[in-house]
FIKOLZA-1660 file (N, C-alpha, C; in steps of 0.1 Angstrom, whole numbers, plus 5000, padded with zeros to 4 digits):
% residues 258
   i   px   py   pz ch aa at
   1 9346 6657 4557  A  M  N
   1 9332 6660 4560  A  M CA
   1 9325 6647 4562  A  M  C
   2 9317 6646 4573  A  L  N
   2 9309 6634 4575  A  L CA
   2 9295 6636 4573  A  L  C
   3 9288 6626 4569  A  V  N
   3 9273 6627 4566  A  V CA
   3 9266 6615 4573  A  V  C
   4 9256 6618 4581  A  D  N
   4 9249 6608 4589  A  D CA
   4 9238 6602 4580  A  D  C
   5 9231 6593 4586  A  N  N
   5 9220 6586 4578  A  N CA
   5 9209 6595 4574  A  N  C
   6 9207 6606 4580  A  D  N
   6 9197 6616 4576  A  D CA
   6 9202 6626 4566  A  D  C
   7 9214 6624 4561  A  N  N
   7 9220 6633 4552  A  N CA
   7 9222 6647 4557  A  N  C
   8 9224 6648 4570  A  K  N
   8 9227 6661 4576  A  K CA
   8 9242 6663 4577  A  K  C
   9 9247 6675 4573  A  E  N
   9 9261 6677 4573  A  E CA
   9 9266 6678 4587  A  E  C
  10 9278 6671 4589  A  K  N
  10 9285 6672 4602  A  K CA
  10 9299 6675 4600  A  K  C
  11 9305 6681 4610  A  T  N
  11 9320 6685 4608  A  T CA
  11 9327 6681 4621  A  T  C
  12 9339 6677 4620  A  S  N
  12 9347 6674 4632  A  S CA
  12 9351 6687 4639  A  S  C
  13 9351 6687 4653  A  T  N
  13 9355 6698 4661  A  T CA
  13 9364 6693 4672  A  T  C
  14 9369 6702 4679  A  A  N
  14 9378 6698 4691  A  A CA
  14 9369 6691 4701  A  A  C
  15 9356 6694 4701  A  K  N
  15 9348 6687 4711  A  K CA
  15 9343 6674 4706  A  K  C
  16 9342 6672 4693  A  G  N
  16 9336 6660 4688  A  G CA
  16 9330 6662 4674  A  G  C
  17 9317 6659 4673  A  V  N
  17 9310 6661 4660  A  V CA
  17 9299 6671 4662  A  V  C
  18 9298 6680 4652  A  E  N
  18 9289 6691 4653  A  E CA
  18 9277 6689 4643  A  E  C
  19 9265 6690 4648  A  D  N
  19 9253 6690 4640  A  D CA
  19 9251 6705 4636  A  D  C
  20 9254 6709 4624  A  K  N
  20 9254 6723 4620  A  K CA
  20 9240 6729 4619  A  K  C
  21 9230 6720 4618  A  M  N
  21 9216 6725 4617  A  M CA
  21 9210 6729 4630  A  M  C
  22 9215 6724 4641  A  K  N
  22 9209 6726 4654  A  K CA
  22 9218 6731 4665  A  K  C
  23 9230 6734 4662  A  N  N
  23 9240 6738 4672  A  N CA
  23 9242 6727 4683  A  N  C
  24 9241 6714 4678  A  I  N
  24 9243 6703 4687  A  I CA
  24 9256 6696 4684  A  I  C
  25 9263 6693 4694  A  Y  N
  25 9276 6686 4693  A  Y CA
  25 9276 6673 4700  A  Y  C
  26 9281 6663 4693  A  K  N
  26 9284 6650 4700  A  K CA
  26 9298 6650 4705  A  K  C
  27 9299 6650 4718  A  R  N
  27 9312 6651 4724  A  R CA
  27 9320 6638 4723  A  R  C
  28 9333 6639 4726  A  K  N
  28 9341 6627 4725  A  K CA
  28 9338 6617 4736  A  K  C
  29 9331 6621 4747  A  D  N
  29 9327 6612 4757  A  D CA
  29 9314 6605 4754  A  D  C
  30 9308 6608 4742  A  G  N
  30 9296 6602 4738  A  G CA
  30 9283 6609 4741  A  G  C
  31 9284 6620 4750  A  R  N
  31 9273 6628 4753  A  R CA
  31 9270 6638 4743  A  R  C
  32 9258 6645 4744  A  Y  N
  32 9255 6655 4734  A  Y CA
  32 9254 6669 4741  A  Y  C
  33 9259 6679 4734  A  E  N
  33 9260 6692 4739  A  E CA
  33 9253 6702 4730  A  E  C
  34 9246 6712 4736  A  Y  N
  34 9240 6723 4728  A  Y CA
  34 9247 6736 4733  A  Y  C
  35 9250 6745 4724  A  S  N
  35 9257 6757 4727  A  S CA
  35 9251 6768 4719  A  S  C
  36 9247 6779 4725  A  K  N
  36 9242 6790 4717  A  K CA
  36 9242 6803 4726  A  K  C
  37 9244 6815 4719  A  M  N
  37 9244 6827 4725  A  M CA
  37 9229 6832 4726  A  M  C
  38 9225 6835 4739  A  I  N
  38 9211 6840 4741  A  I CA
  38 9213 6852 4750  A  I  C
  39 9208 6864 4745  A  D  N
  39 9209 6877 4753  A  D CA
  39 9223 6879 4758  A  D  C
  40 9232 6878 4749  A  N  N
  40 9247 6881 4751  A  N CA
  40 9253 6871 4761  A  N  C
  41 9247 6860 4764  A  E  N
  41 9253 6850 4773  A  E CA
  41 9253 6836 4765  A  E  C
  42 9264 6829 4767  A  R  N
  42 9266 6816 4761  A  R CA
  42 9259 6805 4770  A  R  C
  43 9249 6798 4764  A  V  N
  43 9241 6788 4771  A  V CA
  43 9246 6774 4767  A  V  C
  44 9249 6766 4777  A  Y  N
  44 9253 6752 4774  A  Y CA
  44 9243 6742 4780  A  Y  C
  45 9240 6732 4773  A  I  N
  45 9232 6721 4778  A  I CA
  45 9239 6708 4774  A  I  C
  46 9241 6699 4783  A  I  N
  46 9247 6686 4781  A  I CA
  46 9238 6675 4785  A  I  C
  47 9235 6665 4776  A  K  N
  47 9227 6654 4780  A  K CA
  47 9233 6641 4775  A  K  C
  48 9228 6630 4780  A  S  N
  48 9234 6617 4776  A  S CA
  48 9229 6613 4762  A  S  C
  49 9217 6616 4759  A  T  N
  49 9212 6612 4745  A  T CA
  49 9207 6625 4738  A  T  C
  50 9207 6623 4725  A  K  N
  50 9203 6634 4716  A  K CA
  50 9188 6638 4719  A  K  C
  51 9180 6627 4721  A  K  N
  51 9166 6629 4723  A  K CA
  51 9164 6638 4736  A  K  C
  52 9171 6635 4746  A  E  N
  52 9170 6642 4759  A  E CA
  52 9174 6657 4757  A  E  C
  53 9184 6659 4749  A  L  N
  53 9189 6672 4746  A  L CA
  53 9179 6680 4738  A  L  C
  54 9174 6674 4728  A  E  N
  54 9164 6681 4719  A  E CA
  54 9152 6685 4727  A  E  C
  55 9147 6677 4737  A  K  N
  55 9136 6680 4745  A  K CA
  55 9139 6692 4754  A  K  C
  56 9151 6693 4760  A  E  N
  56 9155 6704 4768  A  E CA
  56 9156 6717 4760  A  E  C
  57 9161 6715 4747  A  I  N
  57 9163 6727 4739  A  I CA
  57 9149 6733 4736  A  I  C
  58 9139 6724 4733  A  R  N
  58 9125 6729 4730  A  R CA
  58 9120 6737 4742  A  R  C
  59 9122 6731 4754  A  E  N
  59 9118 6738 4767  A  E CA
  59 9125 6751 4769  A  E  C
  60 9138 6752 4765  A  L  N
  60 9145 6764 4767  A  L CA
  60 9140 6775 4757  A  L  C
  61 9137 6771 4745  A  K  N
  61 9132 6780 4735  A  K CA
  61 9118 6785 4739  A  K  C
  62 9110 6777 4744  A  A  N
  62 9097 6781 4749  A  A CA
  62 9098 6791 4760  A  A  C
  63 9107 6788 4770  A  K  N
  63 9109 6797 4781  A  K CA
  63 9115 6810 4776  A  K  C
  64 9124 6810 4767  A  N  N
  64 9130 6822 4761  A  N CA
  64 9120 6831 4754  A  N  C
  65 9110 6824 4748  A  K  N
  65 9100 6832 4741  A  K CA
  65 9091 6839 4751  A  K  C
  66 9088 6833 4762  A  I  N
  66 9080 6839 4773  A  I CA
  66 9089 6850 4779  A  I  C
  67 9101 6848 4782  A  D  N
  67 9110 6858 4788  A  D CA
  67 9111 6870 4779  A  D  C
  68 9112 6868 4766  A  K  N
  68 9113 6879 4757  A  K CA
  68 9101 6889 4758  A  K  C
  69 9089 6883 4759  A  N  N
  69 9077 6891 4761  A  N CA
  69 9077 6898 4774  A  N  C
  70 9082 6890 4785  A  K  N
  70 9082 6896 4798  A  K CA
  70 9091 6908 4798  A  K  C
  71 9102 6908 4791  A  Y  N
  71 9112 6918 4791  A  Y CA
  71 9110 6929 4781  A  Y  C
  72 9099 6929 4774  A  L  N
  72 9096 6940 4765  A  L CA
  72 9094 6953 4774  A  L  C
  73 9099 6964 4769  A  L  N
  73 9099 6976 4777  A  L CA
  73 9084 6980 4781  A  L  C
  74 9075 6978 4772  A  K  N
  74 9061 6982 4775  A  K CA
  74 9055 6973 4787  A  K  C
  75 9060 6961 4788  A  N  N
  75 9055 6952 4799  A  N CA
  75 9062 6956 4812  A  N  C
  76 9074 6960 4812  A  I  N
  76 9081 6965 4824  A  I CA
  76 9075 6978 4828  A  I  C
  77 9072 6986 4819  A  I  N
  77 9065 6999 4822  A  I CA
  77 9052 6997 4830  A  I  C
  78 9044 6987 4824  A  E  N
  78 9031 6984 4830  A  E CA
  78 9033 6979 4844  A  E  C
  79 9042 6970 4846  A  E  N
  79 9045 6964 4859  A  E CA
  79 9049 6975 4869  A  E  C
  80 9058 6983 4865  A  W  N
  80 9063 6994 4873  A  W CA
  80 9052 7004 4877  A  W  C
  81 9044 7008 4867  A  Y  N
  81 9033 7018 4870  A  Y CA
  81 9023 7012 4879  A  Y  C
  82 9018 7000 4876  A  N  N
  82 9007 6994 4884  A  N CA
  82 9011 6991 4898  A  N  C
  83 9023 6987 4900  A  N  N
  83 9027 6983 4914  A  N CA
  83 9034 6993 4922  A  N  C
  84 9041 7003 4915  A  F  N
  84 9049 7012 4923  A  F CA
  84 9046 7027 4921  A  F  C
  85 9037 7030 4912  A  K  N
  85 9033 7044 4911  A  K CA
  85 9018 7046 4913  A  K  C
  86 9010 7038 4906  A  K  N
  86 8995 7040 4906  A  K CA
  86 8989 7040 4920  A  K  C
  87 8994 7031 4929  A  P  N
  87 8988 7031 4943  A  P CA
  87 8991 7043 4951  A  P  C
  88 9001 7051 4947  A  Y  N
  88 9006 7062 4956  A  Y CA
  88 9004 7076 4950  A  Y  C
  89 8997 7077 4939  A  I  N
  89 8995 7091 4934  A  I CA
  89 8980 7093 4932  A  I  C
  90 8977 7106 4931  A  G  N
  90 8963 7111 4929  A  G CA
  90 8958 7109 4915  A  G  C
  91 8945 7111 4913  A  E  N
  91 8939 7110 4900  A  E CA
  91 8946 7119 4889  A  E  C
  92 8948 7131 4893  A  S  N
  92 8954 7141 4884  A  S CA
  92 8968 7137 4879  A  S  C
  93 8976 7132 4889  A  A  N
  93 8989 7127 4885  A  A CA
  93 8989 7115 4877  A  A  C
  94 8979 7106 4879  A  K  N
  94 8977 7094 4871  A  K CA
  94 8975 7098 4856  A  K  C
  95 8967 7109 4854  A  E  N
  95 8965 7113 4840  A  E CA
  95 8977 7117 4833  A  E  C
  96 8986 7124 4840  A  I  N
  96 8999 7129 4835  A  I CA
  96 9008 7117 4832  A  I  C
  97 9009 7108 4841  A  Y  N
  97 9017 7096 4839  A  Y CA
  97 9012 7088 4827  A  Y  C
  98 8999 7085 4826  A  K  N
  98 8994 7077 4815  A  K CA
  98 8996 7084 4802  A  K  C
  99 8994 7097 4802  A  S  N
  99 8996 7105 4789  A  S CA
  99 9011 7104 4784  A  S  C
 100 9020 7106 4794  A  T  N
 100 9034 7105 4790  A  T CA
 100 9038 7091 4785  A  T  C
 101 9034 7081 4793  A  L  N
 101 9038 7067 4790  A  L CA
 101 9031 7062 4777  A  L  C
 102 9018 7064 4776  A  K  N
 102 9010 7058 4764  A  K CA
 102 9012 7066 4751  A  K  C
 103 9014 7079 4752  A  H  N
 103 9015 7087 4740  A  H CA
 103 9029 7090 4735  A  H  C
 104 9039 7088 4744  A  H  N
 104 9052 7092 4740  A  H CA
 104 9062 7081 4741  A  H  C
 105 9063 7074 4752  A  I  N
 105 9073 7064 4754  A  I CA
 105 9070 7051 4748  A  I  C
 106 9058 7045 4751  A  I  N
 106 9055 7032 4746  A  I CA
 106 9053 7031 4731  A  I  C
 107 9047 7041 4724  A  P  N
 107 9046 7040 4709  A  P CA
 107 9060 7040 4703  A  P  C
 108 9070 7047 4709  A  A  N
 108 9083 7048 4702  A  A CA
 108 9092 7036 4705  A  A  C
 109 9093 7032 4718  A  I  N
 109 9103 7021 4721  A  I CA
 109 9097 7010 4730  A  I  C
 110 9084 7010 4731  A  G  N
 110 9077 7000 4740  A  G CA
 110 9079 6986 4736  A  G  C
 111 9080 6983 4722  A  D  N
 111 9080 6970 4717  A  D CA
 111 9095 6964 4717  A  D  C
 112 9104 6972 4722  A  K  N
 112 9118 6967 4722  A  K CA
 112 9121 6960 4736  A  K  C
 113 9129 6950 4735  A  S  N
 113 9134 6943 4748  A  S CA
 113 9142 6953 4756  A  S  C
 114 9139 6953 4769  A  I  N
 114 9147 6963 4777  A  I CA
 114 9162 6959 4777  A  I  C
 115 9165 6946 4775  A  N  N
 115 9179 6942 4774  A  N CA
 115 9186 6947 4762  A  N  C
 116 9179 6951 4752  A  K  N
 116 9185 6955 4739  A  K CA
 116 9186 6970 4738  A  K  C
 117 9180 6977 4747  A  L  N
 117 9181 6992 4746  A  L CA
 117 9194 6997 4752  A  L  C
 118 9202 7004 4745  A  S  N
 118 9215 7009 4750  A  S CA
 118 9213 7024 4754  A  S  C
 119 9223 7029 4760  A  F  N
 119 9224 7043 4763  A  F CA
 119 9222 7052 4751  A  F  C
 120 9228 7048 4740  A  K  N
 120 9227 7055 4727  A  K CA
 120 9213 7055 4722  A  K  C
 121 9206 7044 4722  A  D  N
 121 9192 7043 4718  A  D CA
 121 9183 7053 4726  A  D  C
 122 9185 7052 4739  A  L  N
 122 9176 7061 4748  A  L CA
 122 9179 7075 4746  A  L  C
 123 9192 7079 4745  A  Q  N
 123 9196 7093 4743  A  Q CA
 123 9191 7099 4730  A  Q  C
 124 9192 7091 4719  A  I  N
 124 9186 7095 4706  A  I CA
 124 9171 7097 4707  A  I  C
 125 9164 7088 4714  A  F  N
 125 9150 7090 4716  A  F CA
 125 9147 7102 4723  A  F  C
 126 9154 7105 4734  A  V  N
 126 9151 7117 4742  A  V CA
 126 9154 7130 4733  A  V  C
 127 9165 7129 4725  A  N  N
 127 9168 7141 4717  A  N CA
 127 9158 7144 4706  A  N  C
 128 9151 7134 4702  A  T  N
 128 9141 7136 4691  A  T CA
 128 9127 7138 4696  A  T  C
 129 9126 7140 4709  A  L  N
 129 9112 7144 4714  A  L CA
 129 9108 7158 4710  A  L  C
 130 9095 7160 4713  A  S  N
 130 9090 7174 4710  A  S CA
 130 9099 7184 4717  A  S  C
 131 9101 7196 4711  A  D  N
 131 9109 7206 4717  A  D CA
 131 9103 7213 4730  A  D  C
 132 9091 7208 4734  A  K  N
 132 9085 7213 4746  A  K CA
 132 9093 7208 4758  A  K  C
 133 9099 7217 4765  A  R  N
 133 9108 7213 4776  A  R CA
 133 9101 7205 4787  A  R  C
 134 9089 7208 4790  A  R  N
 134 9082 7201 4800  A  R CA
 134 9080 7186 4796  A  R  C
 135 9076 7184 4784  A  M  N
 135 9074 7170 4779  A  M CA
 135 9088 7162 4780  A  M  C
 136 9098 7169 4776  A  Q  N
 136 9112 7162 4776  A  Q CA
 136 9115 7158 4790  A  Q  C
 137 9112 7167 4800  A  E  N
 137 9116 7165 4814  A  E CA
 137 9107 7153 4819  A  E  C
 138 9095 7153 4816  A  L  N
 138 9086 7142 4820  A  L CA
 138 9090 7128 4815  A  L  C
 139 9093 7128 4802  A  V  N
 139 9097 7115 4795  A  V CA
 139 9110 7110 4801  A  V  C
 140 9120 7119 4803  A  L  N
 140 9133 7116 4809  A  L CA
 140 9131 7110 4823  A  L  C
 141 9123 7117 4831  A  Q  N
 141 9120 7113 4845  A  Q CA
 141 9114 7099 4845  A  Q  C
 142 9105 7096 4836  A  H  N
 142 9098 7083 4836  A  H CA
 142 9107 7072 4831  A  H  C
 143 9115 7075 4821  A  I  N
 143 9125 7065 4816  A  I CA
 143 9135 7061 4827  A  I  C
 144 9140 7071 4834  A  K  N
 144 9150 7068 4844  A  K CA
 144 9144 7060 4855  A  K  C
 145 9131 7063 4859  A  A  N
 145 9125 7055 4870  A  A CA
 145 9122 7041 4866  A  A  C
 146 9118 7039 4853  A  V  N
 146 9115 7025 4848  A  V CA
 146 9128 7017 4848  A  V  C
 147 9139 7023 4843  A  F  N
 147 9151 7015 4842  A  F CA
 147 9158 7013 4856  A  F  C
 148 9156 7022 4865  A  D  N
 148 9160 7020 4879  A  D CA
 148 9153 7008 4885  A  D  C
 149 9140 7008 4882  A  Y  N
 149 9131 6996 4887  A  Y CA
 149 9136 6983 4881  A  Y  C
 150 9139 6983 4868  A  A  N
 150 9143 6971 4861  A  A CA
 150 9157 6967 4866  A  A  C
 151 9166 6976 4869  A  Y  N
 151 9179 6972 4874  A  Y CA
 151 9178 6967 4888  A  Y  C
 152 9169 6973 4896  A  S  N
 152 9167 6968 4910  A  S CA
 152 9162 6954 4911  A  S  C
 153 9153 6951 4901  A  N  N
 153 9147 6937 4900  A  N CA
 153 9155 6928 4891  A  N  C
 154 9167 6932 4887  A  R  N
 154 9176 6923 4880  A  R CA
 154 9171 6919 4866  A  R  C
 155 9163 6927 4860  A  Y  N
 155 9158 6925 4847  A  Y CA
 155 9170 6929 4837  A  Y  C
 156 9178 6938 4841  A  I  N
 156 9190 6942 4834  A  I CA
 156 9202 6942 4842  A  I  C
 157 9214 6940 4836  A  K  N
 157 9226 6939 4844  A  K CA
 157 9233 6953 4845  A  K  C
 158 9230 6961 4835  A  I  N
 158 9236 6975 4835  A  I CA
 158 9224 6984 4832  A  I  C
 159 9224 6995 4839  A  N  N
 159 9214 7005 4837  A  N CA
 159 9218 7016 4827  A  N  C
 160 9214 7015 4814  A  P  N
 160 9218 7025 4804  A  P CA
 160 9212 7039 4806  A  P  C
 161 9202 7040 4815  A  A  N
 161 9195 7053 4816  A  A CA
 161 9202 7063 4826  A  A  C
 162 9212 7058 4833  A  I  N
 162 9218 7066 4844  A  I CA
 162 9223 7079 4839  A  I  C
 163 9230 7079 4828  A  A  N
 163 9237 7091 4823  A  A CA
 163 9228 7099 4813  A  A  C
 164 9216 7096 4811  A  L  N
 164 9207 7103 4801  A  L CA
 164 9206 7117 4806  A  L  C
 165 9205 7126 4796  A  K  N
 165 9204 7141 4799  A  K CA
 165 9195 7147 4789  A  K  C
 166 9189 7158 4793  A  L  N
 166 9181 7166 4783  A  L CA
 166 9190 7173 4773  A  L  C
 167 9185 7174 4760  A  P  N
 167 9192 7181 4750  A  P CA
 167 9192 7196 4754  A  P  C
 168 9202 7203 4749  A  K  N
 168 9203 7217 4752  A  K CA
 168 9192 7225 4744  A  K  C
 169 9187 7235 4750  A  R  N
 169 9177 7243 4743  A  R CA
 169 9184 7251 4732  A  R  C
 170 9178 7251 4721  A  T  N
 170 9184 7258 4709  A  T CA
 170 9179 7273 4709  A  T  C
 171 9167 7275 4714  A  I  N
 171 9161 7288 4714  A  I CA
 171 9155 7291 4728  A  I  C
 172 9159 7302 4734  A  K  N
 172 9154 7305 4747  A  K CA
 172 9139 7309 4746  A  K  C
 173 9131 7301 4753  A  Q  N
 173 9116 7303 4752  A  Q CA
 173 9112 7314 4762  A  Q  C
 174 9105 7324 4758  A  S  N
 174 9100 7334 4767  A  S CA
 174 9086 7329 4772  A  S  C
 175 9084 7330 4785  A  V  N
 175 9071 7326 4791  A  V CA
 175 9061 7337 4790  A  V  C
 176 9050 7335 4784  A  K  N
 176 9040 7345 4782  A  K CA
 176 9028 7341 4789  A  K  C
 177 9023 7348 4799  A  P  N
 177 9011 7344 4807  A  P CA
 177 8999 7344 4798  A  P  C
 178 8989 7335 4801  A  L  N
 178 8977 7335 4794  A  L CA
 178 8968 7347 4797  A  L  C
 179 8961 7351 4787  A  T  N
 179 8952 7362 4789  A  T CA
 179 8939 7357 4796  A  T  C
 180 8931 7365 4801  A  I  N
 180 8919 7361 4808  A  I CA
 180 8910 7353 4799  A  I  C
 181 8909 7357 4786  A  E  N
 181 8901 7350 4776  A  E CA
 181 8907 7336 4774  A  E  C
 182 8921 7335 4773  A  E  N
 182 8927 7322 4770  A  E CA
 182 8925 7313 4782  A  E  C
 183 8926 7318 4794  A  Q  N
 183 8923 7310 4806  A  Q CA
 183 8909 7305 4806  A  Q  C
 184 8899 7313 4802  A  R  N
 184 8885 7309 4802  A  R CA
 184 8883 7298 4792  A  R  C
 185 8890 7299 4780  A  K  N
 185 8889 7289 4770  A  K CA
 185 8895 7276 4775  A  K  C
 186 8906 7277 4781  A  L  N
 186 8913 7265 4787  A  L CA
 186 8904 7257 4797  A  L  C
 187 8898 7265 4806  A  L  N
 187 8890 7259 4816  A  L CA
 187 8877 7252 4810  A  L  C
 188 8872 7259 4800  A  N  N
 188 8860 7253 4793  A  N CA
 188 8864 7240 4786  A  N  C
 189 8876 7240 4780  A  A  N
 189 8881 7228 4773  A  A CA
 189 8883 7216 4781  A  A  C
 190 8887 7218 4794  A  V  N
 190 8890 7207 4803  A  V CA
 190 8878 7204 4813  A  V  C
 191 8867 7211 4812  A  K  N
 191 8856 7209 4821  A  K CA
 191 8851 7195 4821  A  K  C
 192 8851 7189 4833  A  G  N
 192 8846 7176 4835  A  G CA
 192 8857 7165 4833  A  G  C
 193 8869 7170 4829  A  H  N
 193 8881 7161 4827  A  H CA
 193 8888 7160 4840  A  H  C
 194 8896 7149 4842  A  N  N
 194 8904 7147 4855  A  N CA
 194 8914 7158 4856  A  N  C
 195 8918 7164 4845  A  L  N
 195 8928 7175 4846  A  L CA
 195 8922 7189 4850  A  L  C
 196 8909 7189 4850  A  E  N
 196 8903 7202 4853  A  E CA
 196 8908 7208 4866  A  E  C
 197 8908 7200 4877  A  V  N
 197 8912 7206 4890  A  V CA
 197 8927 7210 4890  A  V  C
 198 8935 7202 4883  A  V  N
 198 8950 7206 4882  A  V CA
 198 8952 7219 4876  A  V  C
 199 8945 7221 4864  A  I  N
 199 8946 7233 4857  A  I CA
 199 8940 7245 4864  A  I  C
 200 8928 7243 4870  A  Y  N
 200 8922 7254 4878  A  Y CA
 200 8931 7258 4890  A  Y  C
 201 8936 7248 4897  A  F  N
 201 8945 7250 4908  A  F CA
 201 8957 7259 4904  A  F  C
 202 8963 7255 4893  A  S  N
 202 8975 7262 4889  A  S CA
 202 8972 7276 4884  A  S  C
 203 8961 7278 4877  A  L  N
 203 8957 7291 4872  A  L CA
 203 8954 7301 4883  A  L  C
 204 8946 7296 4893  A  V  N
 204 8942 7305 4904  A  V CA
 204 8953 7308 4914  A  V  C
 205 8962 7298 4917  A  L  N
 205 8972 7299 4927  A  L CA
 205 8986 7302 4921  A  L  C
 206 8988 7300 4908  A  G  N
 206 9001 7303 4902  A  G CA
 206 9012 7294 4907  A  G  C
 207 9008 7281 4909  A  T  N
 207 9018 7271 4914  A  T CA
 207 9025 7264 4902  A  T  C
 208 9037 7259 4905  A  R  N
 208 9044 7251 4896  A  R CA
 208 9038 7237 4895  A  R  C
 209 9041 7229 4884  A  R  N
 209 9035 7216 4882  A  R CA
 209 9037 7207 4894  A  R  C
 210 9049 7205 4900  A  N  N
 210 9052 7196 4911  A  N CA
 210 9045 7201 4924  A  N  C
 211 9044 7214 4925  A  E  N
 211 9037 7220 4937  A  E CA
 211 9022 7216 4936  A  E  C
 212 9016 7217 4924  A  T  N
 212 9002 7214 4922  A  T CA
 212 9000 7199 4925  A  T  C
 213 9009 7190 4920  A  L  N
 213 9007 7176 4921  A  L CA
 213 9009 7171 4935  A  L  C
 214 9017 7179 4943  A  S  N
 214 9020 7174 4957  A  S CA
 214 9009 7179 4967  A  S  C
 215 8999 7187 4962  A  F  N
 215 8989 7192 4971  A  F CA
 215 8981 7181 4978  A  F  C
 216 8979 7183 4991  A  K  N
 216 8970 7174 4999  A  K CA
 216 8960 7183 5006  A  K  C
 217 8948 7177 5008  A  I  N
 217 8938 7185 5015  A  I CA
 217 8942 7190 5029  A  I  C
 218 8951 7182 5035  A  E  N
 218 8956 7186 5048  A  E CA
 218 8965 7199 5048  A  E  C
 219 8968 7203 5036  A  D  N
 219 8977 7215 5035  A  D CA
 219 8968 7228 5037  A  D  C
 220 8955 7227 5038  A  I  N
 220 8946 7238 5039  A  I CA
 220 8944 7241 5054  A  I  C
 221 8946 7254 5058  A  N  N
 221 8942 7258 5072  A  N CA
 221 8929 7266 5070  A  N  C
 222 8918 7259 5072  A  E  N
 222 8905 7265 5068  A  E CA
 222 8902 7277 5077  A  E  C
 223 8906 7277 5090  A  D  N
 223 8903 7288 5099  A  D CA
 223 8910 7301 5094  A  D  C
 224 8922 7300 5090  A  K  N
 224 8930 7311 5086  A  K CA
 224 8929 7314 5071  A  K  C
 225 8922 7305 5064  A  Q  N
 225 8921 7306 5049  A  Q CA
 225 8935 7306 5042  A  Q  C
 226 8944 7297 5047  A  L  N
 226 8957 7296 5042  A  L CA
 226 8959 7282 5035  A  L  C
 227 8967 7282 5025  A  L  N
 227 8971 7270 5018  A  L CA
 227 8986 7269 5019  A  L  C
 228 8992 7258 5024  A  H  N
 228 9006 7256 5025  A  H CA
 228 9011 7250 5012  A  H  C
 229 9020 7257 5005  A  I  N
 229 9026 7252 4993  A  I CA
 229 9039 7245 4996  A  I  C
 230 9040 7232 4992  A  N  N
 230 9052 7224 4994  A  N CA
 230 9061 7227 4982  A  N  C
 231 9069 7237 4983  A  G  N
 231 9078 7241 4972  A  G CA
 231 9088 7230 4970  A  G  C
 232 9093 7228 4957  A  T  N
 232 9102 7217 4954  A  T CA
 232 9116 7222 4949  A  T  C
 233 9117 7234 4946  A  K  N
 233 9130 7239 4941  A  K CA
 233 9140 7244 4951  A  K  C
 234 9135 7253 4960  A  T  N
 234 9143 7258 4971  A  T CA
 234 9135 7259 4983  A  T  C
 235 9143 7261 4995  A  E  N
 235 9136 7262 5008  A  E CA
 235 9126 7274 5008  A  E  C
 236 9129 7284 5001  A  N  N
 236 9121 7296 5000  A  N CA
 236 9108 7293 4993  A  N  C
 237 9107 7282 4985  A  A  N
 237 9095 7279 4978  A  A CA
 237 9084 7274 4988  A  A  C
 238 9088 7270 5000  A  Q  N
 238 9078 7266 5010  A  Q CA
 238 9071 7279 5014  A  Q  C
 239 9058 7279 5013  A  R  N
 239 9051 7292 5016  A  R CA
 239 9037 7289 5018  A  R  C
 240 9030 7299 5025  A  D  N
 240 9016 7299 5027  A  D CA
 240 9010 7310 5019  A  D  C
 241 8998 7307 5012  A  I  N
 241 8992 7317 5004  A  I CA
 241 8977 7318 5009  A  I  C
 242 8971 7330 5008  A  K  N
 242 8958 7332 5011  A  K CA
 242 8948 7327 5000  A  K  C
 243 8938 7320 5004  A  I  N
 243 8928 7315 4994  A  I CA
 243 8914 7318 4999  A  I  C
 244 8905 7319 4990  A  S  N
 244 8891 7323 4993  A  S CA
 244 8884 7311 4998  A  S  C
 245 8873 7313 5005  A  K  N
 245 8864 7303 5010  A  K CA
 245 8859 7294 4999  A  K  C
 246 8856 7301 4988  A  A  N
 246 8850 7294 4976  A  A CA
 246 8861 7284 4971  A  A  C
 247 8873 7288 4971  A  M  N
 247 8884 7279 4966  A  M CA
 247 8885 7267 4976  A  M  C
 248 8884 7270 4989  A  I  N
 248 8885 7259 4998  A  I CA
 248 8874 7249 4996  A  I  C
 249 8862 7254 4994  A  E  N
 249 8850 7245 4992  A  E CA
 249 8852 7236 4979  A  E  C
 250 8857 7243 4969  A  Y  N
 250 8860 7236 4956  A  Y CA
 250 8870 7225 4958  A  Y  C
 251 8880 7227 4965  A  L  N
 251 8891 7217 4967  A  L CA
 251 8885 7206 4976  A  L  C
 252 8878 7209 4986  A  K  N
 252 8872 7199 4995  A  K CA
 252 8862 7190 4988  A  K  C
 253 8854 7196 4979  A  A  N
 253 8844 7189 4971  A  A CA
 253 8851 7179 4962  A  A  C
 254 8863 7184 4956  A  H  N
 254 8870 7175 4947  A  H CA
 254 8876 7163 4955  A  H  C
 255 8882 7166 4967  A  D  N
 255 8888 7156 4975  A  D CA
 255 8878 7145 4979  A  D  C
 256 8866 7149 4982  A  K  N
 256 8856 7139 4986  A  K CA
 256 8852 7131 4974  A  K  C
 257 8853 7137 4962  A  G  N
 257 8849 7130 4949  A  G CA
 257 8859 7120 4944  A  G  C
 258 8871 7119 4950  A  K  N
 258 8881 7110 4945  A  K CA
 258 8877 7096 4945  A  K  C
% end
């Protein structure tokens, strides 16, 4: 064992002399080398002097600290939502996205680095969600979209979300329509909220969630009092339904108020 003037332990290696405190090696050719695993990759730096090497190590660590913050899942989610979802969806859809992201995904796994999240981590998270099927579907849909975005932008080398799936339902849920009184209470509860139009639209027209969110004012034929529904599950789901003049005016007023 060798000891330098600063009383730091050093040991001989095939490469030369290793500074055990800093992962720095003095090579047989007299140059200095730094070697360390960072995010599952071996990083090497070779410099003529130890001082030059230590300077570059400090710069590397500073950059790595910034990169770690950049690659936190919550920051990737924000980047994806602001640039690739928010500009292309309506106000009602924005409320649903923000609710799913801010209240379900980010609190649970948002502070983790996207590079550290495995398929197992994500599947366990999906499995432990609320047993409400709709919420599970929304969360799974958003996670897959975020990881597709991260993979396309080379933030990750492997996409662990590709094979994610919903857990099996343990109990078959029977769908029970709301009573008139329950519908009235629901509308009163969301009055003035951005979700008011979504809920009113669905209650009056009996549309599915995706059908409601895909509505555009151009889908209305005002002369014939018809609304074209862009069905999402089958071709037969594409349909026209009769709507009242009052409903048409309500939807037009909302569209102008966006």
